[in-house]
C-alpha angles and dihedrals in degrees: 000000000000122000103293098197108127115247111165126201125209115246132174109223113217116241112260115263091211128041116276107245115264129192090244093060117113115257115255096171115102118232112287137207126212120233104204121230132196092241143014135272113047088177092171135006140205133192119239126222091270096044096264118146114244120197141164119233132213092254093058100261123135110209137175124213132185113252090237095050116138099179133051089228089073091070118108122214113233101172147325115237094194088229138058113295116208121159117036130184137170113265104193119309098302107043149033132223110229127194106211116194091213106031105034131229112355141183114218124189117241091227124070114270145094095285108131112146122191108223097176134000101155134050119197090345093307123111114260105240126183098012100188122173140000143198127195124217125212093261093052096260110148121215114193142169134233107205096202140357089199107052139025129227093276089064101032092131089059089059091053089049095047094045097193093147103232096148118118148176119238136187126219113199132154091351094305130107128209134175116245101175135006138172094071121148099236104334111218134154121029133185135177116235116244091253090046091230094118148013129229114215131188111233091195100184091043092056092232150096116237129206115215115194117223101179140017130043093320096049112147095020129105137205138180111269097180119009140178094035117184093230147017115295111214128171122005133210130179135212125221090260093053103261108151116212116206124199105217104209096190144339117263115284112236093208093052092049089050093049100045098077094039131085109306094231089073090062092045088066090055092044090057090059114100108262092237089063095052119092112288133202115316117238090259133116109206137167132167131198123201131184126230091274091055096253116146109243099172130024105179119177142147136174121227095003097140097268131073145177098034110204099169140026123187126182123217110178108302092345130090122202121202130203132196139195092228111025125099093221146048113241123220131193140170112252121238116239093244134356132159 
């Protein structure tokens, strides 16, 4: 684990370009149904070859569940990472790539068994902490994020408070790892564009989505795709036509925005507070979808709808599945035809 002493940096948060969600806002989220799980924390989700939903749970288990499941007993155990699985993506037809916050970048077989292979647990000789989210290119290259080099999942709020910007994007190819982008304020979701010329990355603490160019005249450079978001963008998924779904974990916190540009010692008092006593997820389910130009296509949200703290949204046809760091279920809803 990296040095966990708190050393905050001043930062001026940009004003949100869209209104921060309020409880009085009209609901735009369609009715949802809960798909029960045998544990909590389906922080991200993938779809298996037969349409089953595959998630990692807080206790380390990777399970699959039918999309029409009505009982947690219908879940099937695929593996146990022995850590805390977060991001999960298909890796060919017979495996998944799993970002484990404690164990690093893993390969997990799609069939039940003990097969958990560690692909990467060090970067440049340092232990890979807080491996967060991954995307797989057509040639098998894996792009993945490290949310923080300073704190682990158990103290993720301290990283947002400190704001030192140690998040980064890495590439795993042919057994080697290299750093493509650093200086992100809590790097989170990542997807590969349909033409594989760029990545889109969630800069969670920066309230923005970043495009990182992989090829062409701008290769190696990055730019803001969507900035000044009114909340915290978490995991990302992408459709075949390039629509990027964003799990919005929470609206912006007015106290945090007030503290960030002020003397760091104020935040050090808050950082010393046990994480369980700090503000938790709001009772809001929220997901955005943006196109490749950064325009918002869907803004789906609802207060007190029986699901909260959405960390992932994945589209499958006319359905949208939602994941959460704290819920004991995946949520599913039917997408509206259009909504902005």
